[in-house]
N, C-alpha and C positions, 0 to 999 in steps of 0.2 A: 305632530311632534314625536318622532320615534325616540323612545326611551329604553335604557337598559339598567338592570341592577348588578352590582358587584358585591359579593359577600366573601369575606376573607375569613378562613378558619383554620384551626389547628387543634387536633386531638379533643375535640368537643362534639362527639357524635350525637349525644342526646340533644344539645342546643340546636345542632343542624336539623335534626328530625322535627323538633318542635317548630322551628322557624318554617320549614318547608310546609307543614300542616297549616301554619297560620296564613301563609301566603294565599292559600286557596280560597281565602275570604275576601281578597282584594277586588275592588271594582275594576281597576286598571291592572293589567297584567303585562309588565314590560319583560323583554328578553332577560334571562337570568344567567349570570355567570358566577359559578362557585370556584374560588381559588383556594386550594386546600394544601397544606404542608404537614398533614398528620403523619404520624409514624406507622399507621396502619391503614387498611382499605375500608374501615367501617363507614366513615363519611362518604366516600366515593360510592360505596354500595347504596347508601341512602339517596344520594343525589341521582344516580342513574335510575334507581327505581321510581323515584319521583318523575323523572323525565319520561319514563315510558308509560306510567299509569295515570299521570295527573291531567294530561291534556294542556299543560302549560305551554304557551306558544314560544318556544325556544328555550332550551337549557343546555348550557355548555359547562362541562367540568374541566378545570385546569389544574394540573399538578405543579406545585411550586416549591422552591426552596424556602426555609423558614424566614421570618422577618416580615412584619406587618406592611412596612412601606414597600418592600420588594413585591409582596403579594398584591398590593394596590396597583402598582405599576404593571405587573403581569395581567391583572384584569383589564387595565386600560388598553394594553396591547392586543386584547382579544375582542374589543368592541367592533360592532359592525360599522361598515363605512357610512351608513345613513343614520347612525345614532347621534341625536342632538342633545339629549339630557342624560346624565350619568347619576344614578342613585347609589350611594354607599350606605348600607346598613350593616350592623354587627350581627353575628350569628346568635346573640342572646337577647334579642328584641322580639316583642310582640307588637304588631302594627294594627291600628284600627282600620276597619274596611276601606275607608276613603282616603288613606295616607297618600298613595301616590297620585291620585286624582287631584287632591288638594295641592300638593307640591307642584304638580304640572300646571295647574290653573294659576298659580302664583307666577311661574315663569312667563306664561302666556300674557299676563297682565301688563308686563313692562319689559322692554327689551334691555334696559339697564340693569336689571337683576341678574347676577351671575352666579349666585349661590342661594340655596334655600334649605333650611333646617326645620325639623319638627319640634314639638313640645314633648318632653319626657314627663309623663304624668306621675311617676312614682318617686321623683327626686325633687318634690316642691320645697321651697324655703319657708320654714314655719316661724321664723323670728328674724327681725332686722339684724344687720350685721353689727357686731360689737364695736364700740368707738375705738377701742385700742387697736383692733384688726384694721380699721380704716386708717387710723393715724400712721400705722406702719406699712400701709399700701399692701395689705394682705386681703382686703375685702372692700366691697363698695355697695352703695344702695343701687348704683346703676347695674342694668342687667346686659349680658352679651357683650361686655367691654374687655379690653386688655389694659391693665394699668401700666403706668410708666415703669413699674418694677418688674413687668412681664408676668404678673399674675393675671390669669384669665378667670373672668366671672361668668358663670353659667346664666343663660336665660332660663330662669326657673318657671316662669309663666308668661304667657302673652295672650291678652284679651283682644288684641288686634294686631295686624302685621307689624313686626317690630324689627327695625334696622339693627344689625349687630356688627361686631368687628371680628368675630370668629365663629365657627360652626363645629359642633361636637361630632366626633367620628362615628358615633353610633347611628347618626341621622343627619347625613349631609348629601345634597345633591348639587350638581354643577352643570352648567352649559359645556358642552363638549369642547367648545372653542378655547377654554381656559387652560386645557392641557398643552396647547401649542407654545405657551410661554411660562407655565408653572408645572412643577413635578414634585412628587414626594421625595423626601430626602433618604435615599436608599443606604446612606452611610449609618443610619440609625439601626441598632441591632434589636432582635427579639420583638418585644411588645411595642418598641418604638414610642415610649411615653412622650406625649405631647405633639406627636406628628400631626395630628388634626389641627392644633392651634397654629403650628408653624405654617402649614400649607394654607389653611383658610385665610389667615391674616395677610399672607402674601397675595392671595386672590383678591382681597378687598381693594387692592390698588386698581383693579381692572374694572370695577363696578360695585353694585350694592349687594350686600349679603342680608337676608332677612330670614326671620323665624315666622312660620306660618301657623297660626293658632289652630286651624282645622286639621293639620297633620299631626296626629297624636300617636304616641307609642309608650310602652314599658320598656325599661332596660333592666334586665334580670341579672345584674352583676352578682358574682359570688364573692364572699368574704375572703380574706387572705390572712396568713399568719403574720404575727408581729415581726418576725425576721424578714419576711417578704416585703412588709410595709417599710421597714428601715431601709431596704434597698430602693424602694419607690421614692422615700423622701430624699434620699441621696441623689437619685437620678433626676428628680424634679428640680433640685437646686442647679445641678449642672445644665439641664435643659434650659432653664430660665436664663442662666448666664449667656449661653450661646444664642439664645433667642434675642435678648436685649442687645448683644453686640451686633447681631445681624440687622436688626431694625431700629438702630438709633436714629436714623434719618426719618423715622415715622413716629417719633414721640417717645420712644424707649430711652431710659436713662440708667447707666451703670451705677450712678449714685443712689438712685431710687431702688435699684436691686439690691445693693449691699445694705441699705437702710432696712429693706423688708426682711432680709435674712437675719440681720441682728435682732430686729423685732421679734421675729419668729422664735428664735432661740430664747429671748428674754421671757416672752409670754408662755412658752412651753415649760421653762423652768419654774415659772410661777405656778402653773398648773400642777407640776410635779410636787411642789411644796404643799399645795392646798389640798390635793386629793389623796385618799388612802392608797389606792392602787396606782403605783407610779410607773408600772412597767411600759405602758404605751407611751408616756412622756419622755422616759429616758431612751427608748428606742428611737423616737423621733428626734431628740437632741443629738444622738450619736449619727443618725442618718444625715442631719443638717450639717454636722461637723465634718463627716466623711465627704459630703459634696464640696464643702469649702475647701477641704484638703486637696481634692482632685483638681479644683481651680487653681489654688494658689501654688500648688507644686508642679503644675504644668502638664498634667495628664489629660487635660481637656483641649481637643484640637480646636482651631479657629473655624467658624462657620464658613 
């Protein structure tokens, strides 16, 4: 079962260098494609040095225009003709040594499995979801699901193989065949927030998506400023609106979406009144309202 890895990166040379070093510990070594949209050549130098010195069986460097979904599609365009499994991992992950072997064993176990994800070990849920978050369709006890509001719930832990409705972009692998009928939305700009949910939920119509408990990794995400988080909150509202419209035939509900946004604003306002440092809550409220404004005043295109 020939497999290949696609890593998309932009201006994160240190992350790329750390990932390449981490890959050397893998039991299985798929062909590697690094799709880079960086402003300088630092990441390119790291990849080419890795290709010449590591003994890795096949490394290809691809220069791309910015945009995560565009970079994913550029990587797909450079897959070998005999590739059957495509692994997507982020440049800021650390994989345990049997990560790829566990993923590929999962695919080999059943032909109706079309996508497999791993367990991110440093983002475990430490307490059950709050009742009010569940009431407003912002959270759920269930893992790996997409709620009617378009909110996606992570699979925080899996003691056994767990069927899910979406896969996280930092750790998602697919059968090559799915790309003949599904593609990443290249209209999304920049970081392309939620592109993994949109793509994998669509793929779930073709077969089963599962999380493999033996495929474990860390995701070393960096913190962002409050102003950036405000933009993220705004973009998340817009993304969910487009997602719910696109998949209304698969259980999504616009009424549930509006109810969840209303609830998010109410609950965030309550936190702003209850806590001394209100900056985060006010930034979130402004971000949610900015997202609603983009929807109501027509700047959001139809999916």
